[in-house]
N, C-alpha and C positions, 0 to 999 in steps of 0.2 A: 822463577829463575831459569836461566838457560840450562840445558841438559849437561853441558861440559862442567859448568860450575857446580851443578848438583852432584855430579860424580866426585869432584874434588872435595866437596864438603862432606860427602858421605865417607870418603876415605879418611879424612881428617878426624871426623867424629869417631869413626871406628878405632882409629889409632890414637885417639885422645890428643890430637894436634890442634893448634889454635884455628878458629873459624875465620875465614876471609869473606867479608861482605863488600859488595860493589854498589856504587851510587845508582848504577843502572837498574838495580833491583827495586828502587823506589820510584822509577819513572812509570808513566802510563797509568793504568788502572791498578794501583797499589792496593794489596789486601794484607792486612796484618795476620789474619787467620791462616792464609796460605803460607806466609813466611814462617809463622810459628810451627805449622804442620811439617814443613820441609825440615826444620831443625830437629824435631823430636821423633819423627817417624822411624828413623834408623835405630833409636835407642829403646823403642817400646814395641818390639815385634811380638813378644808373647802376649802382651796386653791387647795388641790388636787382634791376635788370633782368638783370644778368649772373647773379645767383643764380637768377633765374627761368629763364634760358636754359639753364643747366647743371644737369642733374638731380642731380649729386653736389655742387653748391654751389661748384665751381671753374671757372675759365676753361679753355676747351678748348685754348687756345694755351700754357697754362702746364703744364709737366711737373713731375713730382715733383722733378727735380733742378735746376730753374730758380730755385727760391725760395732767397733768401739770408737769413741771420740778421738783416740790418739792414732787411729789408722791401723791398728792391729786387730786380729781376729780373736774372738773369744773361742777357746778350744779346751780340749782336755789337757790335763797337766802332763800327760804323757807325750803330748805332741811337742814339736820344735817350736820355739818362740822366735823364729826368724822374722825380719821386717817384711811387710806386704810388698813394698816397691824397692827392690834391691838396686834399681838404676837411678835412684835419686841423686846420688853423688855425681854420677856422670852428667846428669841433667844440670845440676848446680854448677858444675865446672863449665859446662857448655854455655849456660846463661851468662856466667861471668865473662867468658871470652867474648861472647856476642856483645855484651855491654861495652867492653873496652873497644871492640872494633867499631861499634856505633859512635862512641865518643871520638875516636880518631877520624872516622868518616865525616862527622859533623865539623870537626876542625878543618879538615881539608876543604869542605864545601864553603865554610866561612871564609877561608883564605881566598879561595877562588872568587867569591862574591866581592870581597874587598878589592881585589885586583880589577875586577870588572867595573866597579864603581869608579875607581881611580881613572881607568882608561876612558870611561864614558865622560867624566868631567873634563878630561883633556880634549876629547873630541868636541864636546859642546862648546868649549871656549874657542876652539878653532872655527867652528861653524858660525858662532856669533861674530867673530872678526870678519869672516868672509861676507856675511850678510851686510855688515856695516859698510864694507867697501863697495858692495853692489849698490846699496842705496845711494851712496855718494855718486857713483857712476850714472845711475838713473837720473838723479837731480841735474847732473851736468848735461845729460842728453835733453832733458826737458828745456833747460835754459837755451841750449843750442837750437832746438826746434822753435822756441818762441822768437828768438832773434831771426831765424830763417823766415818764419811766418810774417813777422813785421816787415822784413825786407821785401818779401814777395808782395805784400799788400801795398807797400810804397811804390814798388815797381809797377804794379797793376794800375794804381791810381794815376801814376805818371803816364802810363800807356793809354789809359782812357782819356785823359786830358789831351794827349797828343792826337788820339783818334777823333775826339770832338773837334779839335782845332782843324784837323785835316778834313773832317766831314763838313764843318762850317765853311772852310775855305773852298771845298769842292762845290758846296751848294751856292756860295757866292759866285764862284766862277761860272757855274751852270746858269745862275740867275743873270749874271752879267752877259753871258753868251746869248741867253734867251732875250734879254732886254735889247741887246744889240740887234738881234734878229727881228724883234718886234718893232724897234725903232725904224729899221729898214723898211719893214712892211707898212709901218704907219706913214712914212714919208711917201710911199707909193699911193696911199689913200689920200694923202694931203695935197694932191695935185689939183687939177681943175675940178670944179663941182660937176658931179655927174659923170665924170670920165673914169670908167672902169676898164678901159681897154688896155692900159699899160701895166696891168698888174702881173705879178709873178705867176708862173704856170701852176703854182700850188693852188691858186684860187679858181682855176678853171679845170683842174684835173678831177674828173668824176671818181677816180679811184682813191683820191685823197680828200674826199668831202669831209670826213670826220675831222681830220687835222685842220682843214681850212676853217671849218665852223668853230673849232676851239680857239684858233688864233684870232679869228674875227671877233669873237666875243671878248677875248682878253684885250684886244686893241680898243674896242668900243668902251669897255669899262675903264681902261687907262685914260683914254681921251676925255671921257665924260668926267672922271674924277679930277683930272688936271684942270679942266675948264671950271669946275666947281671951286677948286682951290683958288683960282685966279679971281673969281667973283668975290670970294670971302677975304681976299687979301693975304692968303697964306702962300708962302714961297713954294713954288712947284718943285717937282723932283728934278727939273732941268736946271734949277739954281737961279732962274731968272724969270720974272713974270712975263717978260716979252717972249719967252720961248714958247708959250702956249698960244701965241697969236697964230691964227690960221688953222688951229686944230678943229675949229667948227666945221671946216670943209671936210676934214678927215672923218669927223663924227657923222656928218650927213652922208658921205660916201659909204662909210661902214654900215650905216643904217640901210641904205639902199642895197648894198651887197647882201646884208643879212636877210633882208626881205626877199631878195631875188633867190638866195640860196634856200631859204625856208620854203618858198613856193616850189622850187625845183624838187626839194625833198618830199613835199606834200604830194606833188604830181607823181613822183616815183612811188610813194606810199600807196596812192590810189590805184595805180596800175598794178602793183603787187597785190593789193587787196582784192581786186577783181579776179586776179588769177589764183588767189589763195596761196601766194608764195609767202609763207609765214616767216621764213628766214630773212627775206628782203624787207618785209614789213618790220621785223624786229630791229634790223640794222638801221633803217630809217628812223624808227622811233627812238633808238638810243641817241642818234645824232640830234634829232629834233628836241630831245630832252634838255639840250644846252640852250635852247631858245625859250625863255620864260618857263623853265622847268618842264618843257614839253606840253604846256597847256594847249597850245594851238593844235598840236597833233592829236591830243586826247579829244578836244572838242570837235575837231574835224572828223575824226573817226566816228564819234557818236552821232554827229549831225548827218552823216552820209548813210546811216542805217535806213533801210527801206521803210520801217514802221514809222519813221518821222517825216519822210518826204513823199511817200506814196499815198495819194488821195484815196485810192481804192481801198487801202488798208483801213483808213479811218471810216469810210463808208461801210465797209464790212463789219467793223466794230459796232456801228450804230444799228445795222440790220440784225446782227446777232443778239443784241440786248433788247432793242425796242421793237423788233419785228418789222412788218411791212408798214409803209407810210399810211397814215390815216387810221390805223387800227389802234384800239385802246390797249395799252400794255398793262398786264396785271403784275402785281408784286411777285407772284410765284414764277412767272415767265421771266421777269427781269432777274430774279435770283438765279435761275437756271442759266440764263445767258451770261450773267456776270461771272459765274463760276467757270463756264467754258472759256470766256475771254481771258480772265485772269490766269487760268491755267496755261493758255497759249502764251500769254505775256511772260509768265514765269519760265516756261520751257525755252522761249526765245532768249531771255536774259541769261539763262543757264548756258545755252550754246555760245552766246557772245562772251560769256565769262571764260570759257575754255580758250577762245581765240585771244582774248585780252591777256590771260595769264601767259600765253606763249609769246606775245608780241611786245608788250609794254614793260619797261623796267619798273614802273610803279603801278601795278594792276589795281590796287585798291583805290587809287585816285580816279582811274578811268571808270571803275565800277560805280563809284560815287556819282560821277557825272552822268553815267548811263541811267542809273536808277532814278536820279533826280529828273532827268529828261523824260523818262517814261511816265512818272507821276505828274509832272507839271504840264506835259503836252498831251500824251495819248490818253491818260486816265482823266485828266482835267477836262479835256474836250468832250469826252463821253459824258462825264458828270454834268457838264453845262447843258447838254441836250436832255439828259435824263431828269435832272432836278431843276425845275422852273419854280422859283419861290413865288407862291401866290400872294396876292394882296390881302391884308386883313380888313380892308374897307369893302372891297367887292370880292366876296368869297366865291370860289368856284362852285357851281351848282352840284347838288348831290347826284344828279343824273350822270355827271362826268366823274363821279368818285368823291367830290368834295375835298376838304382839307385832309381827310383821312387817307385818301390815296397818296397824296404828297408825303404825308408822314410815314406811311408804310414804305414808299419808294426810298425815302431818305434813310430809314432804318436798314433796309436791305442793302442799299448802296454802301452805307457806312460800315456795316458788318462785313460785307464781302471785301471792301477795300482794306479794312484792317487785316483780314486774312491774307490778302495780297502782300501787304507790308511785312507781315511775319514771314511769308514765303521768300520774299526778296531779301530779307535780313538773313535767312538761312543760306540762300545762294551766295550772298556777299554784296555789301554796298559800301565798303570802306568805312570812313568816319561819318558818313551821312546819317543824320537823325531822321531815319525814314518814318518812325512813328510820329514825330513832330511835324514832318512835312505832310503826312497823311491827314493829321488833324487840321492843318492849315487849309486843306482843300474843302473842308466842311465848316470852317469857322463862320462864314457868312450865314450858313443855315443854322448852326448851333446857337448863334447869338440871339436869334429870334425864336428859337425852338419852343421855349415855355409858352410864349404868347400864342403860337400856332397850335400847340397841344390843347390849351384851354379853349381856344376858338373852335377847334374841331369837336371837342366834347359838347360845347353849346350847340354847334350846328347839328350834330347827331341827335341831340335831345329835341331840338325844334322839329327836325325832320320826322322823328318818331311820333311826336304829338300830332303833327299834320297828317301822318299816315293813319293814326287812330281816328282822328276826326273825319278823314275822308272815308274810311271804312264805315264809320257810324252813319255818315250822311248817305252813302251809297245804299246801306241797308234800309234806311228810312225811306228813300225814294223808290226802292224796288218793291216795297210791301204793297203800295197802292192804297186806295181809299178804304177797301174793305178791312184789310188787316193793319190799319194805321196804328191802332193802339198796341197791337202785338209787335209791330215793327219798331215802334218807339221804345218798347220794353227791351227788345234785342239790341237796339242802338245804344240804349242807356247802359246795358250790360257791357257793351264794347268799350264804353267810357269809364267803367268802374276800375277801381284800383286792381292792378294785375301784378302778381309776384313775378311772373315770367318777364314782364316789361322791365321791372327793376333788376332782375337778374341780368338782363341785357345791358343795363346801365353799368352794372358791376363788371361785366366782361369787357366793356369799353375801357373802364378804369384800369383793369388788370393789364390790358394791352398797352395803355398809356404808361403804366408803371414800368413795364418791360423796356419801353423806349427811354424813359427817364434813367433807368439803370444803365442803359447802353450809352447814352450821351453824356452822363454826369460821372466824371471820374473822381471828383472830390466829395467827401461825405457831406460837407456843408451845402454845396450846390445840389447834391442829390436830395438832401432833406428838404431844401427849399422847393425844388420842383415837385417832389412827391406831395408835400403839404398843399401846394397849389392845385395839383391834380385831384387830391382827395377832397379839397374844398369844393371843386366843381361837382363831384359826385354827391356831396352833402347837399349842395344847393339844388341839384336835380331831384334827388329823392325827396327833400323837404317840399319843394314846389309841387312835385307830382302827387305825393300822398295828401298834401294840404288841399290841393285843388280837387282831388278825388273825394276827400271827406266833405269838402264844401258842396260838391255836386250831390253827394248822398244826403247832406243836410237840406239841400234845396228840395229834394223829393219829400223829406219830412215836412218842410214848410208848406209845400204844395198840398200835402195831405191835410195839414192843419187848416189851411185856407178853405179847402173843400169841405171840411167838417163845419166850419163856421158859416158857410154859405147856406147850409140846410138847417140851421138852428131856427126854429119857428117860435112864434109867440104862443101864448096860452089859449087864445081863442082862434081856432082855425077849423075849417071843415074837415070831415072825416076823410074825404078824398084827398085833400091837400096833405093831411097828416100821413096818409098811407104812402103817397108819393115821396114825401120828405123822408119817411122811414126807410123806404127802399133806397133813396139816394144816400142816406146816412150809412146804410150798410155797405154800399159801394165805396163810400169815402173811407169807412173803417177797413175795408179790404185793401184799399190803396195805402192806408197808414200802416197796416200790418206788413204789407210787402216792402214799404219804405223802411220799416223797422228792421226787417231781416236784411235788406240790402246794406243798411248802415252797419249792422253787426258784422256782416261779411267783410265790409270795408275795414272795420276796426281790426278784425282778426288778421286780415292781410297786411295791415299796417304793422302789427306786431311781428309777423313773419319777415316783413321787409326790414324792420329795424334790427332784427336778429341777424339777417344776412349782412347788413352793413357793418354791424359790430364784429361779426366773424371775419369779414373782409379786412377790417382794420387790424384785428388781432393777428391774422395770418400773413398779410402782405404789407401793411403800412407801418405798424409799430416798430418792427425791427429796423426799418430804414430811417426812422426818426430818432431812435435812441442815441446814436453817436452825437447828436447836437443837443446841448442843454436847453430844456424848456420846450423843444419842438413837440415832444410827445404830449405833454400836459396841455399845450395850446391846442393841439388837434382834438384832444378829448373834450376840451371846453367848447370848441367850435361844433363838435358833433352834438353836444347837449343843446347848444343854442339853436342849431339847425332843426332839431326835432321839437323845439318848444312850440313853434307855430302849428305843427301838426297836432301836438298834444292839446293846444288850445281849441283847435277845430274839433278834435275828438271829444273833448269835455263838453263843448256846446252841443254837439250832436247827441251825446248821451243824455244830456238834460232834455233835449227835444224828444228823445226816445221815451223817457219817463213821462213827459207830457202826453205823448201819443198813446201810451199804454193807459194812463189814467183817464184820458178822454174817452177811450173805448170802454173802460170799466164803468165810468159814470153813465155812459150811454146804455150799456147793458143793464145796469141797476135801475135806471129810469124806465127803460122799456119793459123789463121783465118783472120788477118787484111790484107786487100787488098789495093793497092795503090790508086785504084779508090774510096775507101770509103771517102777520104777527098779531092779528085780532080775530082769530077764528071763532065762530059762534059756539056757545056752550049748549050743544044739542045732544049731549050724552055720547057722542061718538068719540072713540079713543083718539087722542091727539096724534098728529102726523110727526114722526121723529126723523123724517128725511130732511136734508137741507132744501132750502127753497130753490125754485127754478133759477132765480137770479144768481144765487150763490153758485149753483152748478155751472151756469153759463160763464160766470166770471172766472171761476177756477179753471174751467176747460180752456178759456181764452188765454189766461195767464200761462198755463202749462204749455200751450201750443206756441205762443209768441216768444216766451222766454227760453225756449229750447235753443234758439240761435244765440242768445246772450250767454247761456251756460257754456256753449262751445267756443264762442269768440273771445270772451273775457277770461283773464287769468289773474291770479294773485290778488294784490291790493286793489287793482282796478275793478275786478269782479266783486270783491267784498264791498267796496264803496258804492258801486252802482246798485247792488241788491239791497244794501242797507237803506239807501236813499229811497228806492222804490218801495220797500217795506214800510218806511215811515209815511210816505205819501199815501200808500194804500190804507194804512191805519187811519190816517186823518180823513181820507175820503169816505171810508165806511162810517166813521163817526158822524160826519156831516150828512151822509145819506140817511142814517137811521133817525136823525133828528126830525125827519119828515113824517114819522109814523107814530101810531099809538099802540101800546102793547098791553095785552092781558096775560094772565099767567101761562096759558097754553102757547101764546105768541112768544112769551119769554123763553119757553123751552125751545121753540123753533129757532129763535134768534141764537140761543146758546149753541144749537146744533150747527148753525151757519158759522158762528165764530170758531167752533172746533174745526170745521172744514177749512176755513181760512188759515187757522193756526197750523194745521197739519201741512198745508201747502207752503207757507212761509218758512217752515222748518228746513226746507231744502236750501234756503238762502244762507244758512250757517252764519246768521247774524244774531248774536245773543240779545242785543238791544231790541230788535224787532220781536224776537220770541217773547221777551218779557212784556212788551206792550200788548200782545195778543193774549197772553196769559191773564193780564189785568182786565182785558176786555171780557174774558170768560167769567172772571169773578164779578165784574160789574153787571153782567147780564142777569145776575141773581136778583137784582133789585126788582125785576118784573115777576119773579117767581114767588118770593117769600111773602108772608103776610105783612100787613102794614105795621103791626106791633113789633115785628122782628127786624125791621129795617135798621134801627139804631145799632143793633148788635152786629150787623153785617160788615160794618167798616172798622170794627175795632182792630182787626189784624192788618188792615190795609188803609191807613189814613191818607196815603198819597193819592188815592182815586176819589176822594170825597168831592172834589170840584167837578169832575166829569160825571160822577154819580148823581150829583144834584141836578144836572141837566137831564140825565136819564130818568130819574124818579118822576120828573115832571111829565114824562111821556107815558106814565102808567094810566091805565084806563080809569082807575079809581082815585086819581090824584086829588081831585076836588071833592069827590064824595067822601073819601076817607080823611079829608082835611090833613093831608100829609105835610103841607107847608107848615102848619102850626105845630104838628108833632115833632118835626125835625128841625125847627128853628134853632133850638138850643144846640143841636149837633153842628149846624152850619156856623153858628156864632163861635163855637169852641175851635172849629177848624180854621176860621178866619183869624 
């Protein structure tokens, strides 16, 4: 409460007067405790003092047990029984007065609230009425604006129509004025034929050349169109077909005038071009653009460039690329010269492009003409001198480079010209298909390229063979009489199969593939050309290794013929026999050398086939895959091409076996003695060493087959050694059929069989090992006693047939009557 009001209340409370409350007391942060305290503080001063005296808020004289429920204190009877709060009545009166005032104050506030609600209702109704009136006014304004907008639109449309009519009328008036002017000029040109002297000053004024050119073109178009209508029977613009009579004279005079004007402009253009007056050139070019869209000016400008009219420029191009006359140009020098020349051409075109951009209104068209002229004249003339297509009937000799030189020149020129085309495209060539034009320069060469490529590979192959034959012949001739045999051997080695030579074939093929990729843009064309080139390689390799194997076989055949030449009869003199034996040993040496040579040839063939297969996998297959069936067809061709070489190799390996077996038979015949297997029973301990013949044969086989172990691989090696082992087994059986065996000889034979068996174990052929194991078992027929022979074959019934022949070779076969003893055994086996 405010201090003034507090003072009044205090006075009234003290004087027991009615309490006055104000509505302001309840505004703001109202606190009931504060209001109540303000009411009772004046009536309870002693209570407040006691509270202030006692810290805990209670009187010190009152104990916790002295307080009674009725508010009085329990005390002695002698004490006064006065009430504890004597101010209760005053407080009660105060509270009643406060309650009444609060009731009155509430009624006042309720009345005021009612009046405010009533006043607000009146104001709200007035506000709603005002808003309604405003809405009606706004709607009226919108309608007014809509009518105004419609009116404005109508007026605008009318004004636009009037403007269009006025513009059309003005255009018609202008056209009519121009038509009148053109008709006047047309009548001037419609005078005497070739008479251009009576024309208006406009057509002779150099300062109005552009206007004159424009009018002349319009007149010519008008006259030509009118004549065309007359021919077709269409009414002319003059309204009468006869009105166009005589316009032919005007057309002819206009054509003469246009030609004369065009020549004057071109002459002025040339003069300005020589002085590098770009503004004058640009002005003339703009005027000339009215004549055939300026084509004559463009072509005239391009044709007058020095690189197209100066003969010295063309000769300099030739010298730069081809060098001095009479000298053989190499592809590397040509590539260097073309790079320099094409760079010069690109720089020249770039400089011309700057002038063209500043002069001509359509620079892209001029650039198109310029670049086309460069390729068709300057580049084409150089290519004609550089690339002279050779004939496929009479090939150029290899001394002059052959077809390969032409193909290399073609590849260099094509590649460098393609780079020039890309550079010119970067500089700018308008809408010209510069890549297509470049392709057309080489179309005649690319059409026959596959045939030239294949012919070149064949020419290189023939030249290589001739070179090898010439080297072989030269070596043979240079050895002389004394070393003729040695020279023949060296010459023969020069004709042997060489991996280096085939590697050179593959290098040729790889170079051809690079040209195929360069010249063949389409996958199908590329696959076709690549397949043809690879077929050439297969033919070359097949022919080369087949001929090499055949030459190696010829040496084996010659060795066989040499052996047969020294085969003697049974009755000869000792001297003749010694000479024949010496010659046979020489023939055997030749055979052994031929065997080694053939094995080397086979080994090199394997390396060559691996090189070809690797070349196919690395370079060929990826180019054939895009075309269905091409890869499979090439694989089949590769297998077919190698079949002839495989046939020759198979025949040669058979001859090798024959050569080896012939020498084995010779050694056995020469070294095997009858006493080797029929040693006398003189009490001396038997010899357990292998016979001399066995030792010589095993040593020979070990020596000669060393090259076979190195040369052959895989199944080829297994098949060859198996066949040789079977032939050796058969040859030994036939050889031992010539001798008679006693028990000590049987032991010697078993030692030989063991030696042979240990050697053939290196063949890794189980079938051969089994045969020699059975031989060892069968040799026991010479060792066991006669009565034990029947039990010898109980575990090996498969050898009874061969054992029957062996038993007949026992020394005691007849004396021990073995035929009768074993007859029942042979009958049961049969």
